[in-house]
N, C-alpha and C positions, 0 to 999 in steps of 0.2 A: 518504468514501463512508460512508453510514448502515450498510450490512451489516457491513464491515469494523470500523467503530467498535463496534457492537453486538457481535460475537463478541468483540473484546478485552475489552469490559466484562463480559460474561458469564464469560469466563475468569478475569478479576480478581476477580470477584465469588465464583466458586467457590474459588479459592484463598485469600482473605481470609476467606471463611465456613468454611473447610475443609469443604467439600462436595463431592461428586461428582455432585450432583444433576442438573447441566445438561450432564454430558460427552456423552451421546448426542445432545442437541439441538445442543451446539455441533460436534460433529463432521459430523453432516448439514448443517448451517448452513455449515461451511467447505468442505464437498465441493461445496455448491452455489455457493457465493461464487467458488472456484478454477475450476470448470467455465463460469460464466456472466458473470464480471465483468472479463474480459481479453481482448483481441484477439490474434491469433496474432502480432502485432508488438511485444507488449508493453504496448499502450496499455489503461489501466485506463478501464472503462467507468463510468459515473455511475450508470446503471440496468442491472438484468439484462438486460432486453430491447431496449435501444437504446444507443447509444455515445455520442451528444452530448447537453449538453456535456461536454468532456474538462475538468475542473476540477483546478487544481493540488493542491487539497487533496485530491481522489481519489488523484493520484499520491502524495501522502505517506501518506496512511492505508493505502493498498494495499501499500506498502513495510513499514509498521509491522506490519501484519496478517501479511503474509507471513512476517516474520521471527519474529513471535510464535507462528505455527503451524507452524514447521520440523520439529517432531516429526510432524506429520500428513502433510506433504507433503515428500518428499526433493528434490524439484525446485523448492522454495519459494524458495530462497535466489537460484536461477538466474532464476526469474521476477523477483523484487524487482530484481534487478541489470538485467534487460532493461525494466523499467518506468523505473528511473533512465535508463538509455542513451535510452529513447523521450523522456523528459522533456528531457534534454540537446539530443537533435535537434530537439525540436518546441515546446519551451516555455521555452527559456533564450534569454535576451536579451544580446547581445555587450556590453551597458552593464554587466553583472553581477547580472543577478536573473532569477528565474523569474516569468513573468507568469501572469495569472489563469485565462483559459481559451481552448480551442480549440473554434471552433465549425465547422459545415460549410463557410462560406464565409469566415469572419474569425477573426482571434485577437485576444482582449482582453488587451492588453499592459500592463495595469495592475498595479504591483507592490506589490500589499497586503502590508503587512509581518507583521500577525497571521495572515492567512488564507494567505498564500502562503510568504513567506520563511521565518517561524518554523516551519511544519509541516515545509516540507521540510528545515530545518536538523535538527529532531529525526528525521525519517526517515532522512536521510543517516548522521547519528552512530548511529542504531540499526543501520543495514545496514552499517555499517564495524565496529562491534562484533562482529556475528554472522559477518561475512566473517573478521575476524581470527581470531576462535574457531575457524572452521572450519580455517583454515589451520595452526593451531597444534596441531590435533587435540584441541580441547575440544569441538566441536560434536557433539552426540548426536542 
């Protein structure tokens, strides 16, 4: 999801360049992202103004973004978990992989290793790390 990726990139630039120059833009961007890029059932939208295609990369990036900005949204980890549950219910193949896309009338069940599986693995490991911190009282 380009917006989530861009927000994470700006956050990293600010951290590594030791600048707060982008903070107000990041905050406004995240508020827009949080308000416009998710359906009520947890499905991440590819575009702010329409849902389809729902891409597994959008699922993964949204989980990564929500965990990265947990300090701006106290419900972000809950939403990240809802996104994961939506993906399990709608994009998980019983053969053991996440497939590529959900479209209005079909599902594209291709198991791309780099685009799908690798990004979901990164997202899930990130989510588990942050949920573990929350349970142990380390989450701020």
